[in-house]
N, C-alpha and C positions, 0 to 999 in steps of 0.2 A: 505494496498501502503506501509506504515510503519513498519505493522507489517512482510510481505514478505519478506523486505529486509531484516528486524532485523533474522528472520530464514536463510534466503536463509545466510547468512554473517557468524548465528552462526554453518550452516552447514558445509559449506565450511572451519570456523578454526577450528570442530570437524575434520574432513574430512582430514583436514593439521597436526594435529597431530599426529595418527596414518603415515603418510607418512613418518615424519620422524623416529618414532620409527621404522617401515619398515627398514629406509636408516640409522638408524646406525645400525639395529640385520648383511645388506647384510654386512658393511664397516667390523666388528670383523668375518663373511663368510670369505672375505675378508684376514683380515690381519696372518686370519688361513693359509690358505691356501697360503699365502705365505710365510710366515715362514715355513710350512711341505714342498710345493716344494721346497725350498728354488731362487723362482723368483720372479722378481717381477710381479703383475698383470700389464696392460696396459688398460684400460676402453679408450672405444671410442671415439673421442673427439666428439662428439656430444650427446653422453650419458653424460658426464664428463656435459657438455651444461646444461642439459636441469636437473642434480640434482642443479646446483647451483642457477637457477632461481627458480620461483615459479612454475610449471610446477606440480610439486608429488602433490601440493592441488586440484587441479583437474584431470589430467590424473597420469594410470596405467600402466604397459606394457602389460600385464593380462584382468585385471578388469574396469571396465565402473565407473568412482564414478561422479564428477559431467560432464567432459565431456569424450568422448571417451577409450576407449584401444589403447593402443597405436599398436596390434596388428591389431586390428578392422581399422585402419587408412588406414596400408599394405597394408590388406586384399585389400583396397578400391581402393586404387591411387595403379598406376603403381608409378615406380622410372624414370619418364623418364622427360627429361629438364625443360619442361612445368609444371610439379605438383611439381617439386622441387619447384619452384620460387614461383609459382599459393601459398604451402602452407608456407613458409616461408614468401610472405608480408602478408596469413591469420595469422603466429604468431605476425609476429610487427603490424599488421593497429588490429586486431582482426575483427570478426563479429557474423550471428549467421545462423542460418534457416537451414544450411546445419547436423546439429545431434540431432538438438530440438529445443526449442522455445530459451533455453539457452545461454545468450550470452557470446563470450572468449576475454574475456578484452587483452585490445590495450594491446605491450611492443612493444612498440615507441624509448626508446634505445636501446633494442637489435637490434646489426648488421647483415647487409643483410647475412652477410657473414655466422655470427658465425647460422640467423638462419636454412639457407640452412646445414650447419653442424647437426643440430637437425632433420630438417626432414629428411637426409639424413640416420640418424639414424632412423626413427622411420621407415620408410619403407623399411631398409635391415633389419626387421623382420617378413616380409613375406617368412611365411613357404611353 
């Protein structure tokens, strides 16, 4: 059991290192685009909160890492007030079983309004 948690922890840290590299690359692209267009880049508040928290260690916009891709979440859940509240609660309280056996850690210090902004951004990715 300890080996499993050790391996799982190593995988999470390994995956988180790629997320930070990707984030750094995105910032460079955004800065370049801003300088080229001479306009300020306005990011979605939910996206900013996702980037500020530890979400990118387990989730990615388009690819499944440990947790589901944001696009897959958007496909599964319509953007209704009921789903927004349910998913915001899941972010805050954590959970397991919907996307597999890997539990999602709780984010108890996150405000409900912030979690809802994050969910609204994720659900807006539905194509």
